[in-house]
Biopython code that builds the backbone (N, CA, C, O; Angstrom):
import numpy as np
from Bio.PDB.StructureBuilder import StructureBuilder

atoms = [
    (1, "UNK", "N", (-39.441, -57.360, 152.534)),
    (1, "UNK", "CA", (-40.400, -57.909, 151.582)),
    (1, "UNK", "C", (-40.105, -57.349, 150.192)),
    (1, "UNK", "O", (-39.004, -56.857, 149.945)),
    (2, "UNK", "N", (-41.059, -57.418, 149.301)),
    (2, "UNK", "CA", (-40.877, -56.944, 147.934)),
    (2, "UNK", "C", (-41.065, -55.442, 147.838)),
    (2, "UNK", "O", (-41.886, -54.854, 148.542)),
    (3, "UNK", "N", (-40.285, -54.832, 146.949)),
    (3, "UNK", "CA", (-40.575, -53.459, 146.570)),
    (3, "UNK", "C", (-41.510, -53.517, 145.375)),
    (3, "UNK", "O", (-41.725, -54.580, 144.791)),
    (4, "UNK", "N", (-42.063, -52.369, 145.018)),
    (4, "UNK", "CA", (-43.090, -52.366, 143.971)),
    (4, "UNK", "C", (-42.536, -52.831, 142.629)),
    (4, "UNK", "O", (-43.219, -53.583, 141.934)),
    (5, "UNK", "N", (-41.326, -52.419, 142.226)),
    (5, "UNK", "CA", (-40.776, -52.833, 140.932)),
    (5, "UNK", "C", (-40.455, -54.330, 140.918)),
    (5, "UNK", "O", (-40.569, -54.977, 139.877)),
    (6, "UNK", "N", (-40.057, -54.877, 142.059)),
    (6, "UNK", "CA", (-39.836, -56.322, 142.135)),
    (6, "UNK", "C", (-41.158, -57.081, 142.014)),
    (6, "UNK", "O", (-41.227, -58.147, 141.401)),
    (7, "UNK", "N", (-42.189, -56.517, 142.602)),
    (7, "UNK", "CA", (-43.514, -57.121, 142.533)),
    (7, "UNK", "C", (-43.999, -57.148, 141.079)),
    (7, "UNK", "O", (-44.523, -58.163, 140.619)),
    (8, "UNK", "N", (-43.824, -56.030, 140.353)),
    (8, "UNK", "CA", (-44.232, -55.995, 138.949)),
    (8, "UNK", "C", (-43.403, -56.959, 138.100)),
    (8, "UNK", "O", (-43.934, -57.599, 137.192)),
    (9, "UNK", "N", (-42.117, -57.062, 138.389)),
    (9, "UNK", "CA", (-41.277, -58.009, 137.668)),
    (9, "UNK", "C", (-41.711, -59.438, 137.901)),
    (9, "UNK", "O", (-41.748, -60.247, 136.974)),
    (10, "UNK", "N", (-42.043, -59.749, 139.153)),
    (10, "UNK", "CA", (-42.511, -61.094, 139.490)),
    (10, "UNK", "C", (-43.838, -61.394, 138.795)),
    (10, "UNK", "O", (-44.027, -62.496, 138.278)),
    (11, "UNK", "N", (-44.750, -60.438, 138.777)),
    (11, "UNK", "CA", (-46.034, -60.646, 138.094)),
    (11, "UNK", "C", (-45.848, -60.818, 136.587)),
    (11, "UNK", "O", (-46.516, -61.652, 135.975)),
    (12, "UNK", "N", (-44.956, -60.046, 135.987)),
    (12, "UNK", "CA", (-44.726, -60.209, 134.553)),
    (12, "UNK", "C", (-44.075, -61.565, 134.265)),
    (12, "UNK", "O", (-44.393, -62.199, 133.259)),
    (13, "UNK", "N", (-43.176, -62.010, 135.128)),
    (13, "UNK", "CA", (-42.573, -63.333, 134.983)),
    (13, "UNK", "C", (-43.641, -64.423, 135.048)),
    (13, "UNK", "O", (-43.656, -65.323, 134.208)),
    (14, "UNK", "N", (-44.520, -64.352, 136.023)),
    (14, "UNK", "CA", (-45.589, -65.348, 136.132)),
    (14, "UNK", "C", (-46.520, -65.308, 134.927)),
    (14, "UNK", "O", (-46.981, -66.349, 134.461)),
    (15, "UNK", "N", (-46.797, -64.114, 134.424)),
    (15, "UNK", "CA", (-47.674, -63.986, 133.263)),
    (15, "UNK", "C", (-47.047, -64.638, 132.044)),
    (15, "UNK", "O", (-47.720, -65.373, 131.321)),
    (16, "UNK", "N", (-45.776, -64.380, 131.807)),
    (16, "UNK", "CA", (-45.091, -64.957, 130.646)),
    (16, "UNK", "C", (-45.019, -66.477, 130.754)),
    (16, "UNK", "O", (-45.248, -67.183, 129.771)),
    (17, "UNK", "N", (-44.703, -66.979, 131.941)),
    (17, "UNK", "CA", (-44.651, -68.433, 132.141)),
    (17, "UNK", "C", (-46.022, -69.069, 131.916)),
    (17, "UNK", "O", (-46.123, -70.129, 131.298)),
    (18, "UNK", "N", (-47.067, -68.428, 132.412)),
    (18, "UNK", "CA", (-48.425, -68.964, 132.253)),
    (18, "UNK", "C", (-48.849, -68.955, 130.788)),
    (18, "UNK", "O", (-49.437, -69.923, 130.308)),
    (19, "UNK", "N", (-48.554, -67.871, 130.077)),
    (19, "UNK", "CA", (-48.889, -67.811, 128.654)),
    (19, "UNK", "C", (-48.137, -68.900, 127.895)),
    (19, "UNK", "O", (-48.714, -69.563, 127.033)),
    (20, "UNK", "N", (-46.866, -69.088, 128.204)),
    (20, "UNK", "CA", (-46.088, -70.131, 127.550)),
    (20, "UNK", "C", (-46.633, -71.524, 127.831)),
    (20, "UNK", "O", (-46.677, -72.373, 126.941)),
    (21, "UNK", "N", (-47.047, -71.754, 129.072)),
    (21, "UNK", "CA", (-47.609, -73.051, 129.436)),
    (21, "UNK", "C", (-48.870, -73.356, 128.634)),
    (21, "UNK", "O", (-48.998, -74.437, 128.058)),
    (22, "UNK", "N", (-49.803, -72.401, 128.598)),
    (22, "UNK", "CA", (-51.053, -72.649, 127.882)),
    (22, "UNK", "C", (-50.837, -72.719, 126.375)),
    (22, "UNK", "O", (-51.560, -73.435, 125.683)),
    (23, "UNK", "N", (-49.853, -71.986, 125.859)),
    (23, "UNK", "CA", (-49.532, -72.086, 124.445)),
    (23, "UNK", "C", (-49.008, -73.481, 124.118)),
    (23, "UNK", "O", (-49.386, -74.056, 123.097)),
    (24, "UNK", "N", (-48.150, -74.030, 124.962)),
    (24, "UNK", "CA", (-47.646, -75.379, 124.730)),
    (24, "UNK", "C", (-48.773, -76.406, 124.804)),
    (24, "UNK", "O", (-48.816, -77.332, 123.993)),
    (25, "UNK", "N", (-49.675, -76.256, 125.755)),
    (25, "UNK", "CA", (-50.822, -77.177, 125.847)),
    (25, "UNK", "C", (-51.652, -77.103, 124.574)),
    (25, "UNK", "O", (-52.036, -78.134, 124.021)),
    (26, "UNK", "N", (-51.931, -75.886, 124.103)),
    (26, "UNK", "CA", (-52.722, -75.697, 122.886)),
    (26, "UNK", "C", (-52.023, -76.324, 121.683)),
    (26, "UNK", "O", (-52.657, -77.013, 120.884)),
    (27, "UNK", "N", (-50.725, -76.088, 121.551)),
    (27, "UNK", "CA", (-49.997, -76.634, 120.415)),
    (27, "UNK", "C", (-49.962, -78.158, 120.442)),
    (27, "UNK", "O", (-50.153, -78.799, 119.410)),
    (28, "UNK", "N", (-49.722, -78.737, 121.603)),
    (28, "UNK", "CA", (-49.592, -80.193, 121.696)),
    (28, "UNK", "C", (-50.919, -80.921, 121.552)),
    (28, "UNK", "O", (-50.940, -82.076, 121.128)),
    (29, "UNK", "N", (-52.036, -80.269, 121.897)),
    (29, "UNK", "CA", (-53.312, -80.972, 121.848)),
    (29, "UNK", "C", (-54.132, -80.660, 120.606)),
    (29, "UNK", "O", (-55.036, -81.426, 120.269)),
    (30, "UNK", "N", (-53.848, -79.562, 119.915)),
    (30, "UNK", "CA", (-54.675, -79.216, 118.764)),
    (30, "UNK", "C", (-53.854, -78.993, 117.491)),
    (30, "UNK", "O", (-54.102, -79.654, 116.483)),
    (31, "UNK", "N", (-52.913, -78.103, 117.515)),
    (31, "UNK", "CA", (-52.237, -77.667, 116.298)),
    (31, "UNK", "C", (-51.382, -78.776, 115.696)),
    (31, "UNK", "O", (-51.491, -79.054, 114.502)),
    (32, "UNK", "N", (-50.545, -79.408, 116.490)),
    (32, "UNK", "CA", (-49.644, -80.427, 115.952)),
    (32, "UNK", "C", (-50.411, -81.652, 115.444)),
    (32, "UNK", "O", (-50.113, -82.117, 114.344)),
    (33, "UNK", "N", (-51.391, -82.203, 116.190)),
    (33, "UNK", "CA", (-52.160, -83.319, 115.618)),
    (33, "UNK", "C", (-52.922, -82.925, 114.343)),
    (33, "UNK", "O", (-53.008, -83.717, 113.405)),
    (34, "UNK", "N", (-53.471, -81.709, 114.308)),
    (34, "UNK", "CA", (-54.178, -81.237, 113.120)),
    (34, "UNK", "C", (-53.229, -81.188, 111.923)),
    (34, "UNK", "O", (-53.585, -81.603, 110.820)),
    (35, "UNK", "N", (-52.024, -80.679, 112.151)),
    (35, "UNK", "CA", (-51.018, -80.577, 111.086)),
    (35, "UNK", "C", (-50.603, -81.968, 110.610)),
    (35, "UNK", "O", (-50.505, -82.200, 109.405)),
    (36, "UNK", "N", (-50.357, -82.894, 111.538)),
    (36, "UNK", "CA", (-49.925, -84.239, 111.155)),
    (36, "UNK", "C", (-51.015, -84.992, 110.403)),
    (36, "UNK", "O", (-50.726, -85.665, 109.413)),
    (37, "UNK", "N", (-52.250, -84.890, 110.850)),
    (37, "UNK", "CA", (-53.347, -85.582, 110.173)),
    (37, "UNK", "C", (-53.543, -85.010, 108.776)),
    (37, "UNK", "O", (-53.765, -85.760, 107.825)),
    (38, "UNK", "N", (-53.462, -83.686, 108.643)),
    (38, "UNK", "CA", (-53.590, -83.070, 107.316)),
    (38, "UNK", "C", (-52.471, -83.477, 106.389)),
    (38, "UNK", "O", (-52.711, -83.731, 105.208)),
    (39, "UNK", "N", (-51.247, -83.547, 106.897)),
    (39, "UNK", "CA", (-50.114, -83.956, 106.068)),
    (39, "UNK", "C", (-50.270, -85.415, 105.633)),
    (39, "UNK", "O", (-49.964, -85.758, 104.491)),
    (40, "UNK", "N", (-50.739, -86.266, 106.531)),
    (40, "UNK", "CA", (-50.949, -87.672, 106.191)),
    (40, "UNK", "C", (-52.037, -87.826, 105.129)),
    (40, "UNK", "O", (-51.894, -88.629, 104.207)),
    (41, "UNK", "N", (-53.118, -87.064, 105.254)),
    (41, "UNK", "CA", (-54.192, -87.131, 104.256)),
    (41, "UNK", "C", (-53.691, -86.699, 102.883)),
    (41, "UNK", "O", (-53.994, -87.337, 101.875)),
    (42, "UNK", "N", (-52.919, -85.607, 102.849)),
    (42, "UNK", "CA", (-52.385, -85.142, 101.577)),
    (42, "UNK", "C", (-51.423, -86.166, 100.976)),
    (42, "UNK", "O", (-51.424, -86.384, 99.765)),
    (43, "UNK", "N", (-50.607, -86.791, 101.814)),
    (43, "UNK", "CA", (-49.666, -87.806, 101.333)),
    (43, "UNK", "C", (-50.424, -88.987, 100.730)),
    (43, "UNK", "O", (-50.069, -89.475, 99.657)),
    (44, "UNK", "N", (-51.469, -89.446, 101.421)),
    (44, "UNK", "CA", (-52.241, -90.575, 100.911)),
    (44, "UNK", "C", (-52.991, -90.203, 99.636)),
    (44, "UNK", "O", (-53.082, -91.011, 98.712)),
    (45, "UNK", "N", (-53.528, -88.991, 99.581)),
    (45, "UNK", "CA", (-54.235, -88.537, 98.386)),
    (45, "UNK", "C", (-53.270, -88.462, 97.204)),
    (45, "UNK", "O", (-53.622, -88.845, 96.088)),
    (46, "UNK", "N", (-52.076, -87.979, 97.443)),
    (46, "UNK", "CA", (-51.065, -87.885, 96.375)),
    (46, "UNK", "C", (-50.682, -89.287, 95.889)),
    (46, "UNK", "O", (-50.504, -89.496, 94.689)),
    (47, "UNK", "N", (-50.557, -90.235, 96.799)),
    (47, "UNK", "CA", (-50.204, -91.598, 96.423)),
    (47, "UNK", "C", (-51.277, -92.247, 95.580)),
    (47, "UNK", "O", (-50.968, -92.942, 94.612)),
    (48, "UNK", "N", (-52.539, -92.030, 95.932)),
    (48, "UNK", "CA", (-53.635, -92.601, 95.141)),
    (48, "UNK", "C", (-53.684, -91.969, 93.758)),
    (48, "UNK", "O", (-53.901, -92.659, 92.762)),
    (49, "UNK", "N", (-53.481, -90.658, 93.698)),
    (49, "UNK", "CA", (-53.487, -89.981, 92.404)),
    (49, "UNK", "C", (-52.360, -90.472, 91.512)),
    (49, "UNK", "O", (-52.528, -90.593, 90.299)),
    (50, "UNK", "N", (-51.228, -90.749, 92.107)),
    (50, "UNK", "CA", (-50.079, -91.255, 91.351)),
    (50, "UNK", "C", (-50.396, -92.642, 90.770)),
    (50, "UNK", "O", (-50.055, -92.932, 89.623)),
    (51, "UNK", "N", (-51.047, -93.491, 91.566)),
    (51, "UNK", "CA", (-51.416, -94.826, 91.085)),
    (51, "UNK", "C", (-52.407, -94.735, 89.926)),
    (51, "UNK", "O", (-52.291, -95.478, 88.952)),
    (52, "UNK", "N", (-53.364, -93.842, 90.025)),
    (52, "UNK", "CA", (-54.379, -93.699, 88.971)),
    (52, "UNK", "C", (-53.733, -93.227, 87.677)),
    (52, "UNK", "O", (-54.074, -93.717, 86.600)),
    (53, "UNK", "N", (-52.809, -92.285, 87.770)),
    (53, "UNK", "CA", (-52.128, -91.783, 86.578)),
    (53, "UNK", "C", (-51.288, -92.879, 85.939)),
    (53, "UNK", "O", (-51.259, -92.996, 84.713)),
    (54, "UNK", "N", (-50.603, -93.685, 86.746)),
    (54, "UNK", "CA", (-49.785, -94.782, 86.204)),
    (54, "UNK", "C", (-50.662, -95.825, 85.528)),
    (54, "UNK", "O", (-50.271, -96.381, 84.502)),
    (55, "UNK", "N", (-51.852, -96.106, 86.088)),
    (55, "UNK", "CA", (-52.749, -97.080, 85.471)),
    (55, "UNK", "C", (-53.324, -96.573, 84.158)),
    (55, "UNK", "O", (-53.559, -97.352, 83.234)),
    (56, "UNK", "N", (-53.548, -95.272, 84.079)),
    (56, "UNK", "CA", (-54.085, -94.699, 82.830)),
    (56, "UNK", "C", (-53.054, -94.704, 81.720)),
    (56, "UNK", "O", (-53.418, -94.779, 80.547)),
    (57, "UNK", "N", (-51.775, -94.627, 82.059)),
    (57, "UNK", "CA", (-50.724, -94.645, 81.048)),
    (57, "UNK", "C", (-50.571, -96.023, 80.413)),
    (57, "UNK", "O", (-50.157, -96.121, 79.258)),
    (58, "UNK", "N", (-50.897, -97.087, 81.143)),
    (58, "UNK", "CA", (-50.712, -98.457, 80.635)),
    (58, "UNK", "C", (-51.769, -98.862, 79.653)),
    (58, "UNK", "O", (-51.742, -99.983, 79.145)),
]
sb = StructureBuilder()
sb.init_structure("model")
sb.init_model(0)
sb.init_chain("A")
sb.init_seg("    ")
for serial, (resi, resn, name, xyz) in enumerate(atoms, 1):
    if name == "N":
        sb.init_residue(resn, " ", resi, " ")
    sb.init_atom(name, np.array(xyz, "f"), 0.0, 1.0, " ", f" {name:<3s}", serial, name[0])
structure = sb.get_structure()
């Protein structure tokens, strides 16, 4: 069966894999959509501001 150091290695491996799994779930469901929506809002806001400045120059 397992010796104690192999058991600790296996537990640390499972812990790292589990942390990585939940980190990927968190990133894919919250962080990346939040970042993309914020970038899109800033892009649209910049485009509207550019149009307003061009209209004021005319």
